[in-house]
C-alpha positions in Angstrom: -0.3 0.1 0.3 3.3 2.4 0.3 1.9 3.9 4.0 5.7 6.0 4.1 5.0 7.5 0.7 1.5 8.3 1.4 2.1 9.5 4.6 5.3 11.9 2.8 2.9 13.0 0.4 0.2 13.9 3.4 2.7 15.9 5.4 3.9 18.1 2.2 0.3 18.5 2.1 -0.1 20.0 5.4 3.1 22.2 5.3 2.2 23.6 1.8 -1.5 24.3 2.6 -1.5 25.4 6.1 0.6 28.3 6.8 -1.8 29.4 9.9 -2.6 26.4 12.9 -5.2 24.3 12.0 -7.7 21.8 13.7 -7.6 18.1 12.1 -10.1 15.3 13.0 -9.0 11.6 12.0 -11.7 9.3 11.9 -11.0 5.5 12.5 -7.6 6.8 13.3 -6.1 3.2 14.7 -2.8 3.9 16.5 -2.5 7.3 14.7 1.7 6.1 14.0 1.6 7.1 10.4 -0.6 10.4 10.9 2.1 11.4 14.0 4.6 11.0 11.9 3.1 13.4 9.3 2.2 16.4 11.7 6.0 16.9 12.9 6.9 20.4 12.0 3.1 21.7 10.7 1.0 24.2 12.3 -1.2 21.7 13.9 -3.1 23.2 16.6 -5.3 20.8 18.0 -5.9 16.7 17.0 -9.2 14.6 17.6 -9.2 11.2 16.8 -12.4 8.6 16.5 -11.7 4.6 16.9 -13.5 1.7 17.7 -10.3 -0.1 19.4 -9.3 1.4 23.0 -6.1 -0.6 22.5 -5.1 1.6 19.1 -6.4 4.8 21.0 -4.0 3.7 23.9 -1.3 3.7 21.3 -2.3 6.8 19.6 -2.2 9.0 22.7 1.5 7.9 23.3 2.5 8.6 19.6 1.0 12.0 19.5 2.6 12.8 22.9 5.9 14.1 21.1 3.9 16.6 18.9 2.3 18.3 22.5 -0.8 20.0 20.6 -4.9 19.7 22.4 -5.2 15.9 21.5 -8.9 14.2 22.4 -9.1 10.5 21.4 -12.9 9.1 21.8 -13.7 5.4 21.3 -16.9 5.7 18.6 -18.1 4.0 15.4 -17.3 6.2 12.1 -20.7 6.5 10.5 -22.0 6.7 14.4 -19.8 10.1 15.0 -20.4 11.4 11.7 -24.1 11.6 11.8 -24.1 13.3 15.2 -20.8 15.6 13.8 -23.8 18.2 12.3 -25.4 18.7 15.7 -22.0 20.1 17.5 -21.6 22.9 14.7 -19.0 24.9 17.0 -16.9 21.9 16.6 -15.4 23.2 12.8 -12.4 21.8 11.2 -9.8 23.2 9.0 -8.8 18.7 8.0 -11.0 15.7 8.5 -9.1 12.8 7.2 -9.7 9.3 7.1 -7.7 6.0 5.9 -8.4 2.4 4.8 -12.0 2.8 6.5 -14.4 4.4 4.3 -14.5 1.2 1.6 -16.0 -0.7 4.0 -19.5 1.1 3.9 -21.7 0.7 1.4 -22.4 3.4 -1.4 -25.7 5.2 0.7 -23.3 5.3 4.2 -20.5 6.8 2.2 -23.0 9.3 1.0 -24.2 10.2 4.3 -20.8 10.2 5.9 -19.4 12.6 2.9 -22.3 14.8 3.7 -21.9 14.9 7.0 -18.0 15.6 6.7 -18.9 18.3 4.3 -21.2 20.4 7.0 -18.7 19.8 9.5 -15.5 21.4 7.8 -14.5 25.1 8.0 -15.0 27.4 4.4 -11.9 26.4 2.8 -11.4 23.3 4.7 -10.3 20.0 3.1 -11.5 16.3 4.0 -8.3 13.7 3.0 -9.2 10.7 1.9 -6.9 7.9 2.1 -8.0 4.6 0.7 -8.6 1.4 -2.0 -10.5 2.4 -5.1 -11.5 0.5 -8.2 -10.7 1.1 -11.8 -13.0 3.2 -13.9 -15.5 0.1 -15.2 -13.7 -2.5 -13.2 -16.8 -4.8 -11.1 -16.0 -5.1 -7.5 -15.1 -8.8 -8.3 -12.8 -7.8 -10.6 -11.1 -5.5 -8.3 -10.9 -8.3 -5.6 -9.6 -11.0 -8.2 -6.6 -8.3 -9.0 -5.7 -7.5 -5.7 -5.4 -11.3 -4.5 -3.2 -11.8 -7.5 -0.9 -9.0 -6.7 -1.1 -10.5 -3.2 -0.1 -14.1 -4.3 2.5 -12.8 -6.5 4.2 -9.9 -3.8 3.5 -10.7 -0.5 6.3 -13.5 -0.5 6.0 -14.2 3.0 2.4 -15.1 3.5 1.3 -18.2 4.4 -1.6 -20.3 2.9 -3.4 -19.7 6.0 -2.7 -15.7 6.2 -3.7 -15.2 2.7 -6.8 -17.1 3.3 -7.9 -14.7 6.1 -6.6 -11.7 3.8 -9.2 -13.1 0.6 -11.9 -13.7 3.4 -11.9 -10.5 4.7 -12.0 -8.6 1.3 -14.6 -10.6 0.0 -16.4 -9.8 3.0 -15.7 -6.3 4.2 -14.6 -4.2 0.9 -16.5 -2.1 -1.4 -14.2 0.2 -2.7 -15.8 2.5 -5.5 -14.2 3.9 -8.4 -12.6 7.9 -8.3 -15.3 9.1 -10.5 -18.2 7.9 -8.2 -16.3 9.7 -5.4 -16.0 12.5 -7.0 -19.7 12.7 -8.0 -20.0 12.2 -4.0 -17.9 15.3 -3.7 -19.8 17.3 -6.1 -23.5 16.4 -4.5 -22.0 17.5 -0.9 -20.6 20.8 -2.1 -16.9 20.3 -2.8 -15.4 22.5 -5.1 -12.7 19.7 -6.7 -11.0 16.8 -5.8 -7.3 16.4 -6.5 -6.0 13.2 -6.6 -1.8 13.3 -4.8 -1.3 9.9 -4.6 -1.6 6.8 -6.5 -0.3 3.4 -6.4 1.8 0.9 -8.7 -1.6 -1.6 -8.7 -3.8 1.5 -8.9 -5.8 0.2 -6.1 -4.7 2.8 -3.5 -5.1 6.8 -3.6 -4.9 10.1 -1.9 -7.7 12.0 -2.5 -8.2 15.7 -1.6 -11.9 16.7 -1.6 -11.5 21.0 -1.5 -14.3 23.1 -0.2 
């Protein structure tokens, strides 16, 4: 997936785009290890992270401690939390980000989440989506086959049992959209433009910026 490359691009975006202090919300933050590295030497003023795993949030607290900023970490579900966000209007963010989480939702849920995110961004805010995507005109089944073929060819240390776990997981839980569908959702929910800042070799992972 090229995590280090992705978060290097993220760091460069944060440094170049935000010359003033900014507030960031990360949905599905996990242990925030890569995010914490991307935030070093930026103008981050406040960070809020949401995740279902208490263990991951405890590690995230440690990873973010070195940045010495206002930090709030909450246990919660991405969909439920974003449904509640618009009710808390004073809590506006300059950046809302989610990585490798949105593709677990169906299209209607993605539509709702992106709508709620749009409503909780400041006028010049950015929604940053790091996630897997399908190629244009590629059906979900074809995407899964293409992804698993790459796993077989490139994950040289994977055992048959581990491969089976990966196969079962993405077959049951991965519902990636095409970039075009994501652009349509962006336009529907008042984002002015979408920019792709990163795409991996396999054309399965992208970093997309939705600008208000």
